[in-house]
C-alpha atoms as one frame of an Amber mdcrd trajectory, in Angstrom:
protein
 -43.510  45.568 -31.945 -40.844  42.883 -31.955 -38.632  45.080 -29.806 -41.390
  45.441 -27.216 -41.978  41.699 -27.243 -38.280  41.006 -26.682 -38.197  43.628
 -23.951 -41.161  41.989 -22.210 -39.616  38.547 -22.469 -36.331  39.896 -21.111
 -38.082  41.558 -18.187 -40.041  38.373 -17.411 -36.871  36.271 -17.633 -35.013
  38.691 -15.368 -37.746  38.535 -12.749 -37.987  34.722 -13.035 -34.261  34.268
 -12.546 -34.333  36.538  -9.501 -36.846  34.319  -7.738 -35.794  31.687  -5.219
 -35.830  28.029  -6.268 -34.892  24.752  -4.668 -32.739  22.306  -6.620 -31.047
  19.004  -5.815 -27.309  18.302  -5.978 -25.436  15.133  -5.093 -22.384  15.327
  -2.831 -19.875  12.988  -1.211 -19.610  12.531   2.565 -16.339  12.773   4.468
 -16.564  11.641   8.080 -14.872  13.390  11.015 -14.998  13.226  14.835 -14.954
   9.436  14.906 -16.434   7.805  18.034 -13.965   6.477  20.579 -13.672   2.729
  21.199 -16.497   1.904  18.811 -16.020   0.300  15.407 -18.738   1.195  12.934
 -19.901   0.476   9.436 -22.200   2.772   7.456 -25.401   1.061   6.334 -25.897
   3.341   3.328 -23.975   4.967   0.492 -21.389   7.678   1.138 -23.282  10.075
  -1.142 -26.389  12.113  -0.301 -28.631  14.625  -2.041 -28.648  18.230  -0.885
 -31.790  20.336  -1.265 -30.250  23.742  -2.018 -32.082  27.070  -2.147 -30.884
  29.689  -4.597 -31.940  32.163  -7.243 -32.594  31.184 -10.818 -29.293  32.797
 -11.760 -27.453  30.597  -9.274 -29.313  27.548 -10.527 -28.291  28.290 -14.122
 -24.666  29.082 -13.449 -24.004  26.489 -10.753 -25.222  23.742 -13.100 -26.394
  21.824 -10.030 -22.852  21.515  -8.708 -21.911  21.796  -5.059 -18.707  23.665
  -4.331 -16.711  22.097  -2.740 -17.938  18.729  -4.129 -17.938  17.076  -0.684
 -19.078  17.878   2.840 -17.633  16.890   6.204 -20.046  15.235   8.600 -19.396
  14.895  12.320 -19.886  11.427  13.819 -19.730  12.718  17.400 -23.385  11.695
  17.861 -22.364   8.039  17.499 -20.895   8.187  21.001 -24.509   8.184  22.257
 -26.560   6.464  19.548 -26.273   4.480  16.322 -27.436   7.169  13.881 -26.535
  10.717  12.792 -29.030  13.458  11.962 -28.128  15.943   9.246 -30.778  18.357
  10.510 -28.600  18.848  13.603 -25.620  19.848  11.445 -27.145  22.125   8.781
 -25.348  25.234  10.093 -21.964  23.480   9.929 -22.748  22.048   6.476 -23.727
  25.471   5.122 -20.507  26.996   6.460 -18.559  24.628   4.221 -20.273  25.679
   0.970 -20.036  28.824  -1.092 -22.003  31.699   0.384 -24.675  31.779  -2.337
 -25.587  28.107  -1.742 -27.908  27.426   1.197 -28.742  23.839   2.121 -32.344
  23.485   3.307 -32.401  19.703   3.696 -30.246  16.599   3.264 -31.791  13.456
   1.797 -31.750  11.119   3.608 -31.726  13.128   6.832 -30.551  10.159   8.923
 -27.446   7.993   8.541 -27.528   4.623  10.286 -24.485   2.652  11.419 -23.765
  -0.887  12.505 -21.423  -1.282  15.482 -19.082  -3.940  16.749 -16.389  -3.914
  19.392 -13.212  -2.223  18.235 -10.034  -4.309  18.111  -6.386  -3.337  17.745
  -3.796  -5.312  15.811  -0.116  -4.909  14.993   1.098  -6.101  11.580   4.384
  -5.728   9.683   4.808  -3.099   6.985   5.939  -4.102   3.490   7.563  -1.646
   1.115   6.356  -1.261  -2.457   9.121   0.173  -4.605  10.149   0.949  -8.167
  13.863   1.693  -7.981  16.306   2.151 -10.855  20.072   2.398 -10.423  23.013
   3.739 -12.329  25.037   0.975 -14.043  26.990  -1.099 -11.526  24.927   0.032
  -8.508  22.209  -1.811  -6.584  20.691  -2.388  -3.144  23.574  -3.467  -0.888
  21.722  -4.633   2.231  18.411  -4.867   4.026  15.958  -2.040   3.400  15.033
  -0.581   6.786  11.594   0.781   7.665  11.134   2.794  10.876   8.812   1.752
  12.361   8.401  -1.578  10.607   5.007  -2.315  12.163   1.683  -0.505  11.898
  -1.153  -0.493  14.413  -4.569  -1.028  12.855  -7.921  -0.742  14.608 -11.410
  -1.634  13.521 -14.123  -4.304  13.713 -12.628  -7.670  14.684 -14.090  -9.484
  11.665 -12.729  -6.910   9.222  -9.137  -6.809  10.489  -8.832 -10.544  11.225
  -7.492 -11.359   7.741  -5.050  -8.428   7.570  -1.559  -9.899   8.004   0.547
  -7.174   6.384   0.173  -3.491   5.451   1.819  -2.011   2.351   3.299   1.407
   1.777   2.613   3.572  -1.217   5.116   2.968  -4.009   8.580   4.440  -3.429
   9.952   5.564  -6.787  13.500   6.695  -7.600  15.803   6.702 -10.635  19.569
   6.778 -11.272  20.448   5.835  -7.701  24.136   5.624  -6.808  23.983   6.477
  -3.085  21.857   5.566  -0.073  18.256   6.700  -0.279  16.571   8.061   2.862
  12.986   9.196   2.635   9.526   9.256   4.190   6.768   7.205   2.603   3.038
   7.203   3.334   1.190   3.990   4.051  -1.499   2.888   1.629  -4.985   4.043
   2.584  -8.034   1.886   3.135 -11.445   2.226   1.541 -13.061   1.286   4.841
 -13.817   4.414   6.876 -14.060   2.398  10.103 -10.492   1.059   9.929  -7.752
   3.278  11.323  -3.981   2.979  10.985  -1.141   4.506  12.971   1.320   5.809
  11.982   0.373   6.992   8.501   4.006   7.556   7.396   7.252   5.658   7.967
  10.908   6.351   7.360  12.737   4.244   4.786  16.471   3.698   4.296  17.665
   1.957   1.120  21.407   1.147   1.263  23.000   1.558  -2.177  26.541   0.709
  -3.247  28.613  -0.106  -6.289  28.887  -3.825  -7.042  31.709  -5.889  -8.484
  32.275  -9.565  -9.250  34.034 -11.941  -6.887  34.723 -15.670  -7.215  35.312
 -18.110  -4.358  35.937 -21.849  -4.284  33.365 -23.573  -2.103  33.641 -27.207
  -0.892  30.649 -29.394  -1.741  28.911 -31.488   0.920  26.959 -34.695   0.308
  23.504 -35.213   1.840  21.209 -38.261   2.046  24.077 -40.760   2.067  21.942
 -43.096   4.187  23.876 -46.251   3.277  27.187 -44.623   4.238  28.714 -45.339
   0.855  32.098 -43.909   0.004  31.386 -41.133  -2.485  34.026 -39.267  -4.429
  32.952 -36.010  -6.088  34.735 -34.759  -9.198  35.637 -31.981  -8.509  35.310
 -31.581  -4.742  34.846 -27.799  -4.960  32.891 -25.441  -7.182  33.689 -21.855
  -8.208  30.883 -19.528  -7.152  30.877 -16.166  -8.926  28.696 -13.443  -7.463
  28.216  -9.697  -7.283  29.049  -8.009  -3.988  29.164  -4.386  -2.893  32.588
  -2.773  -2.653  32.177  -2.095   1.068  31.624  -5.800   1.789  34.016  -7.207
  -0.811  36.799  -8.194   1.579  34.587  -9.529   4.373  32.868 -12.189   2.250
  34.662 -15.528   2.636  33.906 -19.200   1.809  32.454 -19.587   5.321  29.484
 -17.503   4.174  28.486 -20.225   1.665  27.269 -23.810   1.771  27.067 -26.038
  -1.324  25.467 -29.498  -1.445  24.655 -32.395  -3.736  21.833 -34.818  -2.995
  22.661 -38.514  -3.273  18.958 -39.287  -3.791  19.482 -38.076  -7.366  21.614
 -41.207  -7.832  19.553 -43.621  -5.723  16.052 -42.621  -6.817  16.465 -40.831
 -10.124  19.619 -42.515 -11.501  21.161 -39.216 -12.582  24.595 -39.502 -14.180
  25.644 -36.222 -12.559  24.639 -34.504  -9.309  23.258 -30.960  -9.367  24.947
 -28.455  -7.044  22.625 -26.544  -4.692  23.621 -23.458  -2.722  22.043 -23.843
   0.719  23.686 -20.807   2.284  24.331 -17.615   0.361  24.639 -14.003   1.631
  21.394 -12.120   1.064  23.265  -8.966   0.029  25.114 -10.787  -2.779  23.765
 -11.641  -6.214  24.629 -14.991  -7.778  26.178 -14.909 -11.249  27.134 -18.553
 -11.855  28.354 -21.840 -10.356  31.106 -23.720 -12.195  30.521 -26.563 -12.658
  26.772 -26.719 -12.032  26.791 -30.548 -12.015  29.405 -32.912 -10.609  30.610
 -36.342 -11.656  30.853 -38.901  -8.873  32.252 -42.307  -8.025  30.491 -44.491
  -5.433  32.223 -47.355  -3.674  29.939 -49.727  -1.768
C-alpha cells in the first residue's frame, strides 16, 4: 500500500516537473551600440526582471539564476528615439542565455533615457602607484606616461568638474632597474561617459642612489632697509641623495639657499632659518648643516 502511494506521488511529481512554468529572475544590464554624438543618462536601475519559461526541473535546478548573470542590451534605437524596447531584442537576449532558458518578457519592457549634448574634454592623466625598491634604489627622474592626456566625452554638466583622470594602481616590488609597462585607466561608474585611450604606457626610471654633499652660498631676501648683513657662516653644506648616473652633473648651480630678514625685523629671531628655494627634483634631501645661521647687522 505504502509502495503504491509512493509510486503515485513519484509519478505525479515527475509529471508536474515536466510541465512548463514561468518564473522571474533578476539580471544586470550591460549596454552596447552606444548612440553617436548623443550623451545619455538612464532614468531607471541597471537591473531588470526576466520572465523565463522552463520546466519544473529547470526551475528547481536553476534556483532562479540566469546564466550568464547579465545581458547585453543594444542602444542603437537611441539614435532615433529616447527609449529602448526589450520586446524588439528578445531573440538577441535569448541567444545570450543557456539553451534551456527562454525569456518570454522583460520587466520593465521599456528603458527611458535623458539626453544632453555630448561634449569632449582633454585632461591630464595621473599615475597611482605602489612601488618598492631594493635597498639603495629609487625613482631617478620623472615618470613618463604616453600619452599623458586622456580624452573624455559625455554630458557637459557631468564632465565639467573632471580635471584629472587616474590610472589603476601600478604595483611592483624589489625594483633595481627601469620599469616599463602598460597600465589601464580607472573606469567610471557612469555608462554615458567615455574615455580614450583606455591604456597608457608608463616608464619609471630607476637607479642606485648615493650621498653627495655640496657647499651652497646663502642669499638674503627682504633686506628692504639695505642694511649690511653678515651671515655666519656664509655657506651651508647640503647633503642629498642622487642617482649614480647624475652624480657628477649636479653642481652648486643647481641649488639656491636663502634666509629671510623678516625673521629678524618682524619676529626678532636670534637665528635665521635656511630655506632651499631651488633643489633638483630627482634628488632627495638628507640634511642642511647648519639649518640656522647667526648674523650681524650693521645699520
